[in-house]
C-alpha positions as CSV (number, residue, x, y, z in Angstrom):
1,M,28.8,-85.8,-9.9
2,I,26.4,-85.8,-12.3
3,G,25.6,-82.0,-12.3
4,V,29.6,-81.3,-11.6
5,S,29.5,-83.0,-15.3
6,S,26.7,-81.2,-16.5
7,S,28.3,-77.6,-15.4
8,V,31.5,-78.7,-17.2
9,K,30.1,-79.9,-20.1
10,R,27.7,-76.6,-20.6
11,E,31.3,-74.8,-19.6
12,A,32.8,-76.8,-22.7
13,E,30.2,-76.0,-25.2
14,V,30.2,-72.1,-24.4
15,S,33.7,-71.9,-24.1
16,A,33.3,-73.7,-27.6
17,L,31.3,-71.3,-29.3
18,A,33.2,-68.4,-28.3
19,W,36.2,-69.7,-29.9
20,D,34.2,-70.2,-32.9
21,S,33.1,-66.8,-33.1
22,V,36.3,-65.4,-32.5
23,W,37.6,-68.1,-35.2
24,D,35.1,-66.6,-37.4
25,W,35.9,-63.1,-36.2
26,I,39.6,-63.4,-37.4
27,K,38.7,-65.2,-40.9
28,Y,36.8,-62.3,-41.7
29,L,38.9,-59.6,-40.9
30,A,42.0,-62.0,-43.2
31,I,39.6,-61.2,-46.1
32,P,41.0,-57.5,-47.7
33,F,37.7,-55.6,-48.9
34,P,38.1,-52.7,-50.5
35,R,37.7,-49.6,-48.2
36,H,34.6,-48.1,-49.7
37,L,32.9,-51.4,-49.5
38,R,33.2,-51.4,-45.9
39,D,32.3,-47.9,-45.3
40,M,28.8,-48.3,-47.2
41,G,28.1,-51.5,-45.6
42,Y,28.3,-54.4,-47.9
43,D,30.3,-56.7,-45.3
44,R,27.9,-55.7,-42.5
45,E,24.7,-56.3,-44.8
46,L,26.4,-60.0,-45.9
47,R,27.1,-61.3,-42.5
48,Q,23.5,-59.7,-41.3
49,L,22.0,-61.6,-44.3
50,G,23.5,-65.0,-42.7
51,S,22.5,-64.5,-39.2
52,R,18.8,-63.8,-40.5
53,K,18.8,-66.3,-42.6
54,E,19.8,-68.8,-39.6
55,R,16.8,-67.1,-37.0
56,C,14.2,-67.5,-39.6
57,R,15.4,-70.6,-41.0
58,A,12.1,-72.4,-41.4
59,A,10.4,-69.0,-42.6
60,W,13.1,-68.5,-45.7
61,R,13.4,-72.6,-46.6
62,P,10.3,-72.4,-49.2
63,H,11.4,-69.0,-50.8
64,L,15.2,-70.6,-51.0
65,E,13.7,-73.9,-52.5
66,R,11.3,-72.0,-55.1
67,T,14.8,-70.0,-55.8
68,R,17.3,-72.9,-56.7
69,S,14.0,-75.2,-58.5
70,L,13.8,-72.0,-60.9
71,I,17.7,-71.7,-61.5
72,L,17.6,-75.7,-62.3
73,E,14.7,-74.7,-64.7
74,A,16.6,-72.5,-66.5
75,V,19.5,-74.9,-66.9
76,D,17.3,-77.2,-68.6
77,R,16.3,-75.2,-71.4
78,C,19.6,-73.9,-72.1
79,N,21.3,-75.1,-76.0
80,R,24.6,-75.8,-74.5
81,Y,26.7,-76.4,-71.0
82,D,29.6,-74.1,-71.3
83,K,29.1,-71.0,-69.0
84,V,27.0,-70.2,-66.5
85,V,27.2,-66.9,-64.7
86,I,25.4,-66.3,-61.4
87,V,24.9,-62.6,-60.3
88,G,24.1,-61.7,-56.8
89,S,25.4,-65.2,-55.6
90,G,25.6,-63.5,-51.5
91,L,26.1,-66.5,-49.3
92,L,24.8,-69.3,-51.6
93,F,21.7,-70.0,-49.5
94,D,19.4,-70.1,-52.6
95,I,22.3,-71.0,-55.4
96,P,22.8,-74.8,-56.3
97,V,26.5,-74.6,-56.7
98,A,26.9,-78.6,-57.0
99,E,24.3,-79.0,-60.0
100,L,25.5,-75.9,-61.7
101,S,28.9,-77.5,-61.1
102,E,28.1,-80.8,-62.8
103,R,26.2,-79.2,-65.9
104,F,28.4,-76.5,-67.1
105,R,32.3,-76.7,-67.9
106,E,32.7,-73.1,-66.0
107,V,30.8,-71.6,-63.6
108,T,31.4,-67.9,-62.1
109,L,30.0,-66.4,-59.0
110,V,29.8,-62.8,-58.9
111,D,28.6,-60.3,-55.9
112,I,30.2,-57.1,-54.9
113,L,32.2,-59.2,-52.4
114,H,32.7,-63.1,-51.0
115,L,33.0,-63.6,-47.6
116,W,35.2,-66.3,-46.1
117,Q,32.1,-68.9,-45.8
118,V,31.6,-68.6,-49.3
119,R,35.5,-69.1,-50.8
120,A,35.3,-72.1,-48.7
121,A,32.2,-73.5,-50.0
122,V,33.3,-73.7,-53.2
123,S,36.9,-74.6,-52.9
124,A,35.4,-78.1,-53.3
125,Y,34.8,-77.5,-57.1
126,S,37.8,-76.9,-59.5
127,N,35.7,-75.1,-62.2
128,V,33.9,-72.6,-60.2
129,R,35.5,-69.3,-59.4
130,L,34.4,-66.3,-57.6
131,H,34.0,-63.0,-59.4
132,P,34.1,-60.2,-57.0
133,M,31.7,-57.1,-58.8
134,D,30.0,-54.2,-58.2
135,I,27.5,-55.0,-61.5
136,T,25.9,-51.8,-61.4
137,G,29.7,-49.6,-62.0
138,I,28.4,-47.1,-59.5
139,V,29.2,-48.0,-55.8
140,K,32.6,-46.4,-56.0
141,K,31.5,-43.3,-58.0
142,V,28.7,-43.1,-55.1
143,H,31.3,-42.8,-52.4
144,A,33.7,-40.2,-54.1
145,A,30.8,-38.3,-54.7
146,A,29.5,-38.4,-51.2
147,H,33.1,-37.5,-50.2
148,G,33.8,-34.7,-52.7
149,G,30.4,-33.2,-53.2
150,G,29.1,-34.7,-56.4
151,A,25.7,-35.4,-57.4
152,L,23.6,-38.4,-56.8
153,Q,23.7,-39.6,-60.4
154,V,23.7,-43.5,-62.7
155,P,26.5,-43.1,-65.3
156,E,25.4,-42.6,-68.4
157,C,27.3,-46.3,-69.5
158,K,25.3,-49.2,-69.6
159,P,27.0,-52.3,-67.6
160,E,28.4,-54.6,-70.6
161,F,30.2,-57.4,-68.3
162,F,30.9,-60.6,-69.9
163,L,28.1,-59.6,-72.6
164,N,31.3,-61.0,-75.1
165,D,32.5,-64.0,-72.9
166,G,29.8,-66.9,-74.4
167,I,27.8,-67.2,-71.7
168,D,25.2,-69.5,-71.8
169,L,23.2,-69.1,-68.6
170,V,23.2,-65.5,-66.3
171,V,20.9,-65.5,-63.5
172,S,20.1,-62.3,-61.6
173,A,18.8,-64.2,-58.1
174,N,17.7,-61.8,-55.9
175,I,19.6,-59.0,-56.3
176,L,17.6,-56.7,-58.7
177,S,15.3,-54.6,-55.8
178,Q,18.9,-54.7,-53.7
179,L,21.5,-52.8,-56.3
180,P,19.9,-48.9,-55.2
181,V,19.8,-49.9,-51.3
182,L,23.1,-49.4,-50.0
183,P,24.4,-46.5,-52.4
184,N,20.8,-44.9,-51.5
185,G,21.8,-44.8,-48.0
186,Y,24.9,-44.0,-48.2
187,A,24.6,-41.2,-50.2
188,S,21.8,-39.7,-47.9
189,R,23.7,-39.4,-45.3
190,W,26.6,-37.7,-46.6
191,L,25.4,-35.9,-49.5
192,N,23.2,-32.4,-49.0
193,R,19.6,-31.7,-50.6
194,V,19.2,-34.8,-51.8
195,S,15.3,-34.9,-52.9
196,P,13.4,-38.2,-52.8
197,E,12.9,-37.5,-56.6
198,Q,16.6,-37.9,-57.0
199,V,16.8,-41.2,-55.1
200,K,13.7,-42.7,-57.7
201,G,15.5,-41.5,-60.4
202,F,19.0,-42.6,-59.4
203,S,17.2,-45.8,-58.7
204,R,14.9,-46.5,-61.3
205,G,18.0,-46.1,-63.7
206,L,19.9,-48.5,-61.5
207,V,17.1,-51.0,-62.0
208,I,16.5,-50.6,-65.8
209,N,20.4,-50.7,-66.6
210,H,20.6,-54.1,-65.1
211,L,17.3,-55.0,-66.7
212,D,18.6,-53.7,-70.4
213,W,22.1,-55.6,-69.7
214,L,20.6,-58.4,-69.1
215,A,18.1,-58.8,-72.4
216,S,21.5,-57.9,-74.1
217,F,22.8,-61.7,-73.9
218,T,22.2,-64.2,-76.5
219,G,22.3,-67.0,-74.2
220,N,19.1,-68.2,-71.5
221,V,18.5,-65.6,-68.6
222,C,16.9,-66.2,-65.1
223,L,15.8,-63.4,-63.1
224,I,14.5,-63.9,-59.6
225,A,13.1,-60.3,-58.1
226,D,11.2,-58.9,-55.4
227,L,8.4,-56.7,-56.4
228,E,7.1,-55.9,-53.3
229,R,7.4,-55.5,-49.8
230,L,4.0,-56.5,-47.4
231,Y,3.3,-55.9,-43.8
232,C,1.4,-58.3,-42.6
233,D,-0.7,-58.8,-39.5
234,G,-0.8,-62.2,-40.0
235,E,-2.9,-62.8,-43.3
236,K,-4.1,-59.1,-43.2
237,V,-2.0,-56.6,-45.4
238,V,-1.3,-53.7,-43.3
239,S,0.5,-51.5,-46.0
240,R,2.7,-52.6,-49.0
241,E,5.7,-50.8,-50.8
242,Q,7.0,-51.3,-54.3
243,S,10.3,-52.7,-54.5
244,L,11.3,-51.6,-58.0
245,W,10.9,-47.9,-58.0
246,G,7.8,-48.2,-60.3
247,V,9.6,-50.4,-62.7
248,D,7.3,-53.0,-64.1
249,L,8.5,-56.2,-65.4
250,P,7.1,-58.4,-68.0
251,E,3.9,-60.7,-67.6
252,G,4.3,-64.4,-67.0
253,G,6.7,-65.2,-64.5
254,Q,6.1,-67.3,-61.7
255,E,5.6,-65.5,-58.6
256,W,5.4,-66.5,-54.6
257,M,5.9,-65.1,-51.7
258,W,8.9,-65.0,-49.1
259,E,8.5,-64.7,-45.5
260,L,11.5,-62.7,-45.2
261,A,10.9,-61.3,-41.7
262,P,8.2,-63.0,-39.2
263,R,7.9,-60.7,-36.1
264,P,9.6,-59.4,-34.3
265,E,12.7,-60.1,-36.7
266,I,12.3,-56.2,-38.0
267,V,9.3,-54.9,-36.6
268,W,7.7,-56.5,-33.4
269,N,4.3,-56.1,-34.5
270,R,4.6,-56.9,-38.2
271,D,5.4,-60.0,-40.3
272,I,7.0,-58.8,-43.3
273,R,6.6,-60.9,-46.5
274,H,8.0,-60.0,-50.5
275,R,6.2,-60.8,-53.3
276,V,8.9,-62.8,-55.3
277,V,8.8,-62.9,-59.3
278,G,10.9,-65.4,-61.1
279,Y,11.4,-66.3,-64.9
280,A,13.6,-69.6,-66.0
281,E,13.6,-67.4,-69.0
282,F,13.3,-64.0,-68.8
283,P,11.5,-62.5,-72.1
284,K,14.3,-60.8,-73.1
285,R,12.5,-59.2,-76.4
286,V,8.9,-58.2,-74.5
287,W,11.4,-55.9,-72.2
288,L,13.1,-54.2,-75.0
289,D,9.9,-53.4,-76.6
290,Q,8.3,-52.5,-73.9
291,R,11.0,-49.8,-73.0
292,S,11.3,-49.0,-76.5
293,A,7.3,-48.5,-76.3
294,K,7.6,-46.1,-73.2
295,A,10.1,-44.3,-74.5
296,R,8.3,-43.2,-77.6
297,A,5.1,-42.1,-75.9
């Protein structure tokens, strides 16, 4: 009888998991994402991120804790606590939503789309709102260009979202290096003769535009961003790739390693780590002076 009982219990558990997966899929399909975002893989990217986080939970924990801690340090540096904007809120793994809701009158979470898990998580906070937005302003244009034979380019206009809204703190959370990734991939598949030089110029432009936008706020700015991707064999660095397309950030940030994908998560015989930098108070003036100096050179 014990064996029968255990078998029935296992079957029930498998059935429950299957129904949970079906229910998750139904809730996902119920959210009306714009077609260009689905075509370009933004919803798929978020779901894969959630799955990877579950598989790499222990490896990710130090990075997520450092990010949350840095955001709260940035909160303590604010002069007032009316409005905060979090850009790149994602699946909220690294965003201290409860603490932000307690400290600020209004909390705005910005990402290109918000999955149902995020909508459910923030429903308990009356002063937290979700703002689906392409913070670069170019994603839909890249989609249109890819299907209309246009060029891969960054628009001349600079982002101005929220600049006149009296924001006390804006946080760019682990998004800077990711801004060009899906537009690049989509354009490369659909546009003919996209050269490496075009891809680099396009990507640098997005990174610089985002930093210029952050430096335009009068309130405090918190920036957390990848600097490098390291392919490692244990403690030995086998190869490395720049994450910001040659854009140099100001000195003075806190640095740490993010164990993004221990083997064999992405590469079967390599551990992938990201070198991350975080600023509780991004040196806006230093960045702007640095930009001016390079423009004059």
